[in-house]
C-alpha positions as CSV (number, residue, x, y, z in Angstrom):
1,M,83.1,196.7,77.8
2,A,85.6,194.2,76.6
3,N,88.3,193.0,79.0
4,P,91.2,195.5,78.9
5,K,93.6,192.7,80.0
6,S,92.8,190.6,76.9
7,D,95.6,189.4,74.7
8,K,93.4,190.2,71.7
9,T,94.3,193.7,70.5
10,I,90.8,194.3,69.1
11,L,89.2,193.7,72.4
12,R,91.7,196.0,74.1
13,A,90.9,198.8,71.7
14,L,87.2,198.2,72.3
15,A,87.8,198.5,76.0
16,G,89.2,201.9,75.4
17,E,93.0,201.2,75.3
18,A,95.1,203.4,73.0
19,Q,97.8,201.2,71.4
20,Q,101.0,202.2,69.7
21,V,100.1,199.8,66.8
22,P,96.4,199.7,66.2
23,P,94.7,196.4,65.5
24,I,93.6,195.9,61.9
25,W,90.9,194.2,59.9
26,M,89.1,195.1,56.7
27,M,85.5,195.2,55.8
28,R,84.7,192.6,53.1
29,Q,88.1,191.1,53.8
30,A,86.8,187.7,52.7
31,G,85.7,188.3,49.2
32,R,86.1,188.7,45.4
33,Y,89.5,190.3,45.4
34,L,91.0,187.0,46.6
35,P,91.6,184.1,44.1
36,E,91.0,181.5,46.8
37,Y,87.6,183.1,47.5
38,K,86.6,182.8,43.9
39,A,87.6,179.1,43.9
40,T,85.5,178.4,47.0
41,R,82.5,180.4,45.6
42,A,82.7,178.3,42.4
43,E,82.6,175.2,44.5
44,A,79.5,176.5,46.3
45,G,77.7,177.3,43.0
46,D,76.3,180.7,43.9
47,F,76.6,183.4,46.6
48,L,73.6,182.3,48.8
49,S,74.7,178.7,48.7
50,L,78.1,179.9,50.0
51,C,76.5,181.9,52.8
52,Y,74.4,178.9,53.9
53,N,77.1,176.3,53.7
54,P,78.8,176.4,57.1
55,D,81.9,174.5,55.9
56,L,82.5,176.7,52.9
57,A,81.5,179.9,54.7
58,T,84.0,179.0,57.5
59,E,86.7,178.5,54.8
60,V,86.2,181.9,53.1
61,T,86.2,183.6,56.5
62,L,89.5,182.0,57.4
63,Q,91.2,182.7,54.0
64,P,92.2,186.3,54.7
65,I,93.4,185.3,58.2
66,R,95.7,182.8,56.7
67,R,96.9,185.1,54.0
68,F,97.3,188.4,56.0
69,G,97.1,187.6,59.7
70,F,94.4,190.2,60.4
71,D,93.6,190.8,64.1
72,A,89.9,189.9,63.5
73,A,87.8,187.7,61.3
74,I,84.3,188.8,60.4
75,L,81.7,186.2,59.8
76,F,81.0,185.6,56.1
77,A,77.3,186.2,55.5
78,D,75.1,189.0,54.1
79,I,72.9,191.6,55.6
80,L,70.0,190.5,53.5
81,L,69.7,187.0,55.1
82,V,67.5,188.5,57.8
83,P,64.8,189.7,55.3
84,Q,65.0,186.2,53.7
85,A,64.5,184.6,57.1
86,L,61.5,186.9,57.6
87,G,60.0,185.5,54.4
88,A,61.2,187.9,51.7
89,D,62.2,186.3,48.4
90,L,66.0,186.9,47.8
91,W,68.2,186.2,44.8
92,F,71.4,187.6,43.3
93,V,71.8,188.7,39.7
94,T,75.4,188.3,38.5
95,G,77.0,191.7,38.0
96,E,74.0,193.6,39.4
97,G,73.6,192.5,43.0
98,P,70.7,191.5,45.2
99,R,67.1,191.4,44.3
100,L,64.2,191.0,46.7
101,S,60.4,190.9,46.7
102,T,59.2,194.3,47.6
103,I,57.2,195.8,50.4
104,T,55.1,198.7,49.2
105,G,52.2,198.6,51.6
106,E,50.3,196.7,54.3
107,A,49.5,193.6,52.2
108,E,53.1,192.8,51.6
109,F,54.2,193.6,55.2
110,A,51.5,191.2,56.5
111,Q,53.1,188.3,54.5
112,L,56.3,188.5,56.5
113,R,57.0,185.9,59.2
114,G,57.3,186.7,62.8
115,V,60.6,187.3,64.5
116,E,60.4,184.0,66.3
117,D,60.6,182.2,63.0
118,I,63.9,183.5,61.7
119,H,66.2,181.0,63.4
120,E,65.3,178.0,61.2
121,T,66.6,179.8,58.1
122,L,69.6,181.3,59.9
123,S,70.7,178.2,61.8
124,P,73.5,177.5,59.2
125,I,74.9,180.9,60.0
126,Y,75.1,180.1,63.7
127,Q,76.9,176.9,62.8
128,T,79.5,178.9,60.8
129,V,80.1,181.0,63.9
130,R,80.6,177.9,66.1
131,N,83.0,176.5,63.5
132,L,85.0,179.8,63.5
133,A,85.1,180.1,67.3
134,S,87.0,176.8,67.4
135,A,89.1,177.2,64.2
136,L,90.5,180.7,64.5
137,P,93.9,181.4,66.0
138,K,93.7,182.2,69.7
139,E,94.8,185.8,69.1
140,T,92.2,186.5,66.4
141,T,88.9,188.1,67.4
142,L,85.7,186.8,65.9
143,I,83.2,189.5,64.7
144,G,79.6,188.8,63.9
145,F,77.4,191.3,62.2
146,A,74.0,192.4,60.9
147,G,72.6,195.2,58.8
148,A,70.9,198.0,60.7
149,P,67.1,198.2,60.2
150,W,67.1,201.3,58.0
151,T,69.6,200.0,55.6
152,V,68.0,196.5,55.4
153,A,64.5,198.2,55.0
154,T,65.7,200.2,52.0
155,Y,66.5,196.9,50.1
156,M,63.2,195.3,51.2
157,I,61.1,198.3,50.0
158,A,62.9,198.9,46.7
159,G,63.7,195.2,46.0
160,K,67.3,196.2,45.2
161,G,70.0,198.7,46.1
162,T,69.2,202.3,44.9
163,P,71.4,205.4,44.6
164,D,69.3,207.6,46.9
165,Q,67.1,205.1,48.8
166,G,64.2,206.9,47.2
167,P,61.5,204.1,47.5
168,A,62.2,203.8,51.3
169,H,61.9,207.6,51.8
170,E,58.7,207.5,49.8
171,L,57.1,204.7,51.8
172,K,58.2,206.5,55.0
173,G,56.2,209.5,53.9
174,T,53.2,207.9,52.3
175,H,52.7,204.8,54.6
176,P,54.3,205.8,57.8
177,A,52.6,203.0,59.9
178,V,53.8,200.3,57.5
179,F,57.3,201.8,57.4
180,D,57.5,202.1,61.2
181,A,56.2,198.5,61.6
182,L,58.9,197.3,59.2
183,I,61.6,199.1,61.2
184,E,60.3,197.6,64.4
185,R,60.1,194.1,63.0
186,L,63.7,194.4,61.7
187,T,64.9,195.8,65.0
188,K,63.5,192.9,66.9
189,A,64.8,190.4,64.4
190,T,68.3,191.9,64.5
191,I,68.4,191.6,68.2
192,E,67.6,187.9,68.0
193,Y,70.0,187.3,65.1
194,L,73.0,189.0,66.8
195,S,72.2,187.5,70.2
196,A,72.3,184.0,68.6
197,Q,75.6,184.8,66.9
198,I,77.0,185.8,70.3
199,D,75.7,182.6,71.9
200,A,77.4,180.7,69.1
201,G,80.8,182.4,69.8
202,A,81.0,185.8,68.3
203,E,83.1,188.0,70.6
204,V,82.1,191.3,69.0
205,V,79.2,192.3,66.8
206,K,78.9,195.1,64.3
207,L,75.8,196.9,62.9
208,F,76.2,198.1,59.3
209,D,74.0,201.1,58.5
210,S,75.4,201.6,55.0
211,W,72.7,204.1,54.0
212,A,72.4,206.1,57.3
213,G,73.8,209.1,55.5
214,S,70.6,209.5,53.4
215,L,68.6,210.2,56.6
216,K,68.6,213.8,57.5
217,G,67.7,215.7,60.7
218,P,65.1,214.1,62.9
219,D,64.8,211.2,60.5
220,F,68.4,210.2,61.3
221,D,67.7,210.2,65.0
222,R,64.4,208.2,64.6
223,Y,65.4,205.6,62.0
224,A,69.2,205.3,62.3
225,L,70.1,206.2,65.9
226,E,67.0,204.9,67.7
227,P,66.9,201.4,66.3
228,T,70.7,201.1,66.8
229,R,70.2,202.2,70.4
230,Q,67.4,199.7,71.0
231,I,69.5,196.8,69.5
232,I,72.5,197.7,71.6
233,A,70.5,198.1,74.8
234,A,68.9,194.7,74.3
235,L,72.2,193.0,73.5
236,K,74.0,194.6,76.4
237,A,71.2,193.4,78.7
238,R,71.7,189.8,77.5
239,H,75.4,189.8,76.8
240,P,76.9,192.6,79.0
241,G,80.5,191.7,78.2
242,T,80.2,191.8,74.4
243,P,81.4,195.0,72.7
244,I,79.4,196.4,69.8
245,I,80.6,198.4,66.8
246,A,78.2,200.8,65.0
247,F,78.7,202.0,61.5
248,P,76.3,204.8,60.5
249,R,78.1,205.4,57.2
250,Q,78.2,209.0,55.9
251,A,76.7,210.3,59.1
252,G,78.8,213.4,58.9
253,D,78.3,215.6,61.9
254,K,75.9,213.0,63.3
255,Y,79.0,210.9,64.1
256,I,79.5,213.4,67.0
257,G,78.0,212.0,70.1
258,F,77.0,208.7,68.5
259,H,78.9,206.6,71.0
260,K,76.9,208.1,73.9
261,A,73.6,208.3,72.2
262,S,73.7,204.7,70.9
263,G,75.6,202.9,73.6
264,A,78.1,201.6,71.1
265,D,81.6,200.7,72.3
266,C,83.1,201.8,68.9
267,V,81.9,204.0,66.1
268,A,83.2,203.1,62.6
269,V,83.7,206.1,60.3
270,D,83.8,206.3,56.6
271,D,86.4,208.2,54.5
272,S,84.2,211.2,53.8
273,V,85.5,212.6,57.2
274,S,89.2,213.1,57.9
275,A,91.0,211.1,60.6
276,E,92.0,214.4,62.2
277,W,88.4,215.5,62.5
278,V,87.5,212.1,63.9
279,A,90.3,212.5,66.5
280,E,88.9,215.8,67.6
281,H,85.1,215.1,67.5
282,V,84.5,211.4,67.8
283,Q,87.4,209.6,69.4
284,P,87.1,211.4,72.8
285,D,84.0,209.4,73.4
286,G,85.5,206.0,72.8
287,C,87.1,203.6,70.2
288,V,86.9,204.5,66.6
289,Q,87.3,202.3,63.5
290,G,88.5,203.4,60.1
291,N,89.0,205.0,57.7
292,L,91.3,204.5,54.7
293,A,89.6,205.0,51.3
294,S,89.1,201.6,49.7
295,S,90.4,203.0,46.4
296,H,93.9,202.8,47.8
297,M,93.6,199.0,47.7
298,V,93.3,199.3,44.0
299,T,95.9,202.0,43.3
300,G,98.5,201.2,46.0
301,G,101.9,202.9,45.9
302,D,103.2,205.9,47.8
303,A,99.8,207.4,48.3
304,L,98.6,204.3,50.1
305,V,101.6,204.4,52.4
306,R,101.2,208.2,53.1
307,E,97.5,208.0,53.8
308,T,97.8,205.0,56.0
309,R,100.5,206.6,58.1
310,R,98.5,209.8,58.4
311,I,95.5,208.0,59.7
312,V,97.5,206.0,62.2
313,E,99.2,209.1,63.5
314,A,96.0,211.2,63.7
315,L,94.2,208.5,65.8
316,R,97.2,207.4,67.9
317,G,96.1,209.3,70.9
318,G,93.1,207.2,71.6
319,P,91.6,203.7,71.0
320,H,91.6,202.9,67.3
321,I,90.9,199.9,65.1
322,F,92.4,200.4,61.6
323,N,90.1,199.6,58.8
324,L,88.8,200.9,55.5
325,G,86.2,203.6,55.2
326,H,84.0,201.1,53.2
327,G,84.3,197.6,52.0
328,I,87.2,196.4,49.9
329,T,86.3,196.3,46.2
330,P,86.6,193.3,43.8
331,D,89.3,195.0,41.8
332,A,91.6,195.5,44.7
333,D,95.1,194.0,44.6
334,P,96.0,191.7,47.4
335,A,99.6,193.0,47.3
336,N,98.2,196.5,48.3
337,V,96.4,194.9,51.2
338,Q,99.7,193.5,52.4
339,L,101.4,196.9,51.9
340,M,98.7,198.5,54.0
341,I,99.1,196.0,56.8
342,D,102.9,196.3,56.8
343,T,102.6,200.1,56.9
344,V,100.2,200.1,59.9
345,R,102.4,197.7,61.8
346,S,105.5,199.7,61.2
347,A,104.1,203.2,61.6
């Protein structure tokens, strides 16, 4: 657990402290809704060049801290850098998102690199973490992250994002040995990647399982919960003082008990569940993070203020990190972000 005496409010929440004013950061807080980000990305040339340029990635990570004074900065990177480090082809199509070479059977899986080979590709990311560890204000927590194995696998199998993760579900059924081997490879690679981020200066790490909600019943336990548990157990053995946030998005009732089953210090929740439900069913087990709908960053106004206050009030009885229920969208208005922050800090 984090040090409860820390002067960093995020670390205090992660250690289990309920605070009158919850600490706040925002998923995708460094991104396309900020004009300064767009200028830096243009300087980099393209998205992947930005991710792999430590100076520019440091700059875009710091931009929302300078503008808004969030309590945490999250490393600027992408969950698909790990498959690229494992040997997958990766590129981004403007307006459409990522594209990868696909894994549809044993032959493609056999072409992947071993886990021990990922660090050469990912070393610029570790340099960005080192840069941030020295550049951030002393009160600002540095969060590293990775995609959870199931979510990353869905992109590697389909070659892109899909609405229902259908190709991954199909491979799971038709080639279970290949699918299980891919999940295992990603689990081990994620342990090494996050451990290297912690060594470089990340104070907290987060696992994003964006597509966890499409796993049902035993599949959720086997492919969302179990890899997360393995990653957390390995990281806790190596870095016992480093808190870990897990985000099994759209887990629904599977959020209940996820702290204990996974070993996570904090469970992030999406906006498909109410803050009041979270307070009753999830927060008794530990810190929770969330869960304002990101649409309020576009629409703003009284509804944003009301909903923000409701969430703060509902979760005030236990440890809480205020955040969105999903990442901020490119059409968000920075003025609405400031309104949200002012509302949280005055609630």
